[in-house]
C-alpha positions as CSV (number, residue, x, y, z in Angstrom):
1,M,0.0,0.0,0.0
2,T,1.3,3.4,-0.9
3,G,1.7,5.9,2.0
4,T,1.2,9.7,1.9
5,P,4.3,11.4,0.5
6,V,6.3,13.3,3.1
7,P,8.1,16.5,2.0
8,L,11.8,16.2,2.2
9,G,13.5,18.7,4.6
10,P,17.2,19.7,4.6
11,A,19.4,16.7,5.2
12,R,21.3,16.4,8.5
13,P,24.8,14.9,8.5
14,D,23.3,11.7,9.9
15,E,20.7,11.5,7.2
16,G,21.0,10.8,3.5
17,G,21.4,7.7,1.3
18,A,22.3,4.2,2.1
19,G,24.9,3.9,4.8
20,G,24.4,7.5,5.9
21,R,26.2,8.9,2.9
22,P,24.9,12.2,1.3
23,V,22.1,12.1,-1.2
24,T,23.4,12.2,-4.8
25,S,21.8,12.4,-8.2
26,S,22.0,8.7,-8.5
27,D,19.5,8.2,-5.6
28,S,16.3,8.5,-7.6
29,S,14.2,7.5,-4.6
30,A,15.3,10.6,-2.8
31,G,13.1,12.8,-5.0
32,A,15.8,15.5,-5.4
33,L,15.5,17.7,-8.6
34,V,18.8,18.1,-10.4
35,P,19.5,19.9,-13.7
36,A,19.8,17.6,-16.7
37,Q,23.2,17.1,-18.1
38,G,23.9,19.5,-20.9
39,A,20.8,21.7,-20.2
40,D,21.1,25.4,-21.3
41,V,21.3,27.7,-18.4
42,V,19.8,31.2,-19.1
43,P,21.9,33.9,-17.4
44,A,20.0,36.4,-15.4
45,A,19.5,39.7,-17.1
46,P,21.8,42.5,-15.9
47,P,20.1,44.9,-13.5
48,R,18.9,48.1,-15.0
49,P,21.1,51.0,-14.0
50,A,19.7,53.6,-11.6
51,P,18.6,56.8,-13.3
52,R,21.0,59.7,-12.7
53,R,18.5,62.5,-13.4
54,P,14.7,63.0,-13.6
55,W,12.6,62.0,-16.6
56,T,11.2,65.2,-18.0
57,G,8.6,66.3,-20.5
58,Q,11.4,67.0,-23.0
59,D,12.5,63.4,-22.6
60,F,9.0,62.3,-23.6
61,V,9.3,64.5,-26.7
62,W,12.6,62.9,-27.6
63,W,11.3,59.4,-26.9
64,N,8.2,59.9,-29.0
65,T,10.2,61.5,-31.8
66,A,12.6,58.5,-31.7
67,G,9.6,56.2,-32.0
68,V,8.3,58.1,-35.0
69,L,11.7,57.7,-36.7
70,T,11.8,53.9,-36.0
71,A,8.3,53.6,-37.5
72,L,9.2,55.6,-40.6
73,R,12.3,53.5,-41.2
74,A,10.2,50.3,-40.9
75,G,7.8,51.6,-43.5
76,R,5.0,52.1,-41.0
77,R,2.8,55.2,-40.8
78,P,3.4,56.8,-37.4
79,N,0.6,57.5,-34.9
80,P,0.0,60.9,-33.2
81,V,2.4,61.5,-30.4
82,S,1.2,64.8,-28.9
83,P,-1.3,64.7,-25.9
84,M,-3.4,67.1,-27.9
85,V,-3.5,67.7,-31.7
86,D,-5.3,70.8,-33.1
87,P,-8.2,69.9,-35.4
88,I,-6.5,70.9,-38.6
89,R,-7.8,69.8,-42.0
90,A,-5.2,68.0,-44.0
91,V,-4.3,69.6,-47.4
92,F,-1.3,67.6,-48.6
93,A,-2.6,64.0,-48.9
94,A,-5.6,61.9,-48.3
95,D,-3.7,59.6,-45.9
96,E,-2.0,62.5,-44.0
97,V,-1.8,62.2,-40.3
98,M,-1.5,65.1,-37.8
99,L,1.1,64.0,-35.3
100,A,1.7,66.8,-32.8
101,T,0.7,70.4,-31.9
102,C,2.4,72.9,-29.7
103,D,2.9,76.7,-29.2
104,A,5.7,78.1,-31.3
105,E,7.6,81.2,-32.3
106,M,8.8,82.3,-35.7
107,L,11.9,84.4,-36.1
108,V,13.6,86.0,-39.2
109,W,17.2,87.1,-39.8
110,R,16.9,90.9,-40.0
111,R,18.5,94.2,-39.2
112,G,16.5,96.6,-37.0
113,D,12.9,96.1,-36.2
114,A,11.8,92.8,-37.8
115,T,8.2,94.0,-38.0
116,Y,9.3,96.6,-40.6
117,N,9.9,94.4,-43.6
118,P,7.2,94.3,-46.2
119,S,6.5,90.9,-47.9
120,R,8.5,91.4,-51.1
121,G,7.8,87.9,-52.2
122,F,8.6,86.3,-48.9
123,F,7.1,82.8,-49.2
124,L,5.3,81.1,-46.3
125,A,2.6,79.3,-48.3
126,G,0.9,79.3,-51.6
127,G,-2.7,80.1,-52.2
128,P,-5.0,82.9,-51.1
129,V,-4.8,82.1,-47.4
130,G,-1.0,81.8,-47.4
131,L,-0.5,85.0,-49.3
132,A,-3.0,86.9,-47.1
133,L,-1.3,85.6,-44.0
134,T,2.2,86.5,-45.3
135,A,0.9,90.1,-45.9
136,A,-0.5,90.2,-42.4
137,F,2.9,89.1,-41.0
138,F,4.9,91.7,-42.8
139,G,2.6,94.5,-44.1
140,G,1.7,96.3,-40.9
141,Q,-0.3,99.5,-40.8
142,A,0.9,102.2,-43.2
143,Y,0.9,104.9,-40.5
144,L,3.5,103.0,-38.5
145,N,5.9,102.4,-41.4
146,S,7.9,105.6,-40.9
147,R,8.5,104.9,-37.2
148,R,9.5,101.4,-38.0
149,K,11.8,102.5,-40.7
150,R,13.6,104.9,-38.4
151,A,13.9,102.2,-35.8
152,A,15.3,99.8,-38.3
153,E,17.9,102.3,-39.6
154,A,18.9,103.0,-36.0
155,D,19.4,99.3,-35.3
156,A,21.9,98.0,-37.9
157,V,22.7,94.7,-36.1
158,E,21.6,91.6,-38.0
159,K,20.2,88.8,-35.8
160,W,17.3,86.5,-35.4
161,R,14.3,88.6,-34.5
162,H,10.8,87.8,-33.5
163,L,8.3,87.6,-36.3
164,A,5.1,86.0,-34.9
165,Y,3.7,83.5,-32.4
166,A,1.9,80.6,-33.8
167,R,0.4,77.1,-33.2
168,L,2.7,74.6,-34.8
169,T,1.1,71.3,-36.0
170,V,3.4,68.7,-37.5
171,S,2.0,66.1,-39.9
172,T,3.4,63.3,-41.9
173,H,3.5,65.6,-45.0
174,G,4.3,69.0,-43.7
175,I,3.8,71.6,-41.0
176,Y,0.9,74.0,-40.3
177,L,1.4,77.4,-38.6
178,G,-1.8,78.9,-37.1
179,T,-2.3,82.5,-35.9
180,G,-5.2,84.7,-35.4
181,E,-5.0,85.5,-39.2
182,G,-5.4,81.9,-40.4
183,V,-3.6,78.6,-40.9
184,M,-0.5,78.4,-43.1
185,P,0.5,75.0,-44.5
186,I,4.1,74.3,-45.6
187,A,4.7,71.0,-47.4
188,F,7.9,69.1,-46.6
189,A,8.3,68.7,-50.3
190,D,8.9,72.5,-50.5
191,V,11.4,72.5,-47.7
192,Q,15.1,72.8,-48.7
193,E,16.7,72.9,-45.3
194,V,16.0,71.9,-41.7
195,Q,18.8,72.3,-39.2
196,L,18.5,71.8,-35.4
197,T,20.2,74.8,-33.7
198,G,19.2,74.1,-30.1
199,T,16.7,72.0,-28.1
200,G,13.3,72.7,-29.5
201,E,14.7,75.1,-32.2
202,V,15.2,74.6,-36.0
203,V,16.2,76.8,-38.9
204,M,14.1,76.1,-42.0
205,A,14.2,77.2,-45.6
206,A,11.6,76.6,-48.3
207,A,10.7,77.7,-51.8
208,N,7.8,77.4,-54.2
209,A,6.2,79.4,-57.0
210,S,5.4,82.2,-54.5
211,G,9.0,82.9,-53.5
212,S,11.5,81.6,-50.9
213,A,12.2,82.2,-47.3
214,R,14.4,81.1,-44.4
215,W,13.3,81.4,-40.8
216,K,13.8,80.0,-37.3
217,L,11.1,78.0,-35.6
218,R,11.0,77.5,-31.8
219,G,8.6,74.9,-30.4
220,Q,8.4,71.7,-28.4
221,W,8.2,69.5,-31.4
222,A,11.0,71.1,-33.4
223,E,13.0,67.8,-33.4
224,L,10.0,66.1,-34.9
225,V,10.0,68.5,-37.8
226,L,13.7,67.6,-38.4
227,M,13.0,63.9,-38.2
228,M,9.9,63.9,-40.5
229,W,11.7,65.9,-43.2
230,A,15.1,64.3,-43.1
231,A,13.9,60.7,-42.9
232,R,12.1,61.2,-46.3
233,Y,14.1,63.8,-48.1
234,L,17.6,63.8,-46.7
235,P,18.3,60.4,-44.9
236,G,22.0,61.3,-44.9
237,H,21.4,64.5,-42.8
238,P,24.4,64.8,-40.4
239,Q,22.2,65.3,-37.4
240,L,20.2,62.3,-38.3
241,V,23.0,59.8,-39.0
242,G,25.1,61.2,-36.2
243,R,22.2,61.2,-33.7
244,T,23.3,64.6,-32.5
245,W,19.7,65.8,-32.2
246,L,19.8,63.9,-28.9
247,P,22.1,64.4,-25.8
248,A,25.1,62.1,-25.9
249,D,24.0,60.1,-22.9
250,W,20.3,60.1,-23.7
251,F,19.9,56.4,-24.8
252,A,21.4,55.2,-21.5
253,H,19.2,57.7,-19.6
254,A,16.1,56.5,-21.4
255,A,17.0,52.8,-20.7
256,A,17.5,53.6,-17.0
257,W,13.9,54.8,-16.9
258,G,12.6,51.8,-18.8
259,Y,12.2,53.7,-22.1
260,A,14.6,51.7,-24.3
261,V,14.7,52.8,-28.0
262,D,15.0,50.4,-30.9
263,T,17.6,52.0,-33.2
264,S,18.4,49.0,-35.3
265,N,16.9,50.4,-38.4
266,W,18.1,54.0,-38.0
267,P,20.4,55.4,-40.7
268,R,24.1,55.3,-39.8
269,Y,27.1,57.1,-41.2
270,Q,28.7,55.1,-44.0
271,P,32.2,56.2,-44.7
272,R,33.1,56.3,-48.4
273,A,35.5,53.7,-49.6
274,L,38.8,55.1,-50.9
275,D,39.5,54.5,-54.6
């Protein structure tokens, strides 16, 4: 008759196998579990390093921008990444997706008072709305022109100067700049240059049949503008392949907080072979 199994406790020196010897793997009756010969042993994962600084809202912006780049490189359409996206009607493509919206500032390289510079063909967008908004940015009231002109003559220093505040919306096909005067669409296909000049700050240049322009854009999703344009139109962009749009230690910082980034399909610098 079979009795009730009794759990095995830790063996004392006077207990064990036959003759008081220690229990070994050959004692099948002892019920001890031993690893099979040749079994693969999975090493324990290394502990995650402790974070060295807080995880901020800017880190979330970079992390989401990195995710968009990974999706683009994999041939997938990215999803919206901003907590709130303004209800902008798409004008560039039927499958266009609005990705992010934030407050932004536009600056232009000018001497004197930047508000005194008539349009003179300055391109921001084609079509009646774009042209009207361009005029609103630069035209000003006629009775102020003389005062602005004198201020501009007195200030001969060229630098980036405030042009307008706007709501920036970044889409899969371009950007939209909204002010009290209207919404101004700028297609990535018309953009000739995007260069990150600081955190949340890019210099852009664009041209179309209405003219050309170069301006600085400051906004939370400025890096996303760079990624969306460069991934499609300039995959060899130095800031893209060099990953210099991110702090040097950012990937380790993100991993420490549990936000690891898959960069396996990101473009990399490929040195040219010598002839």
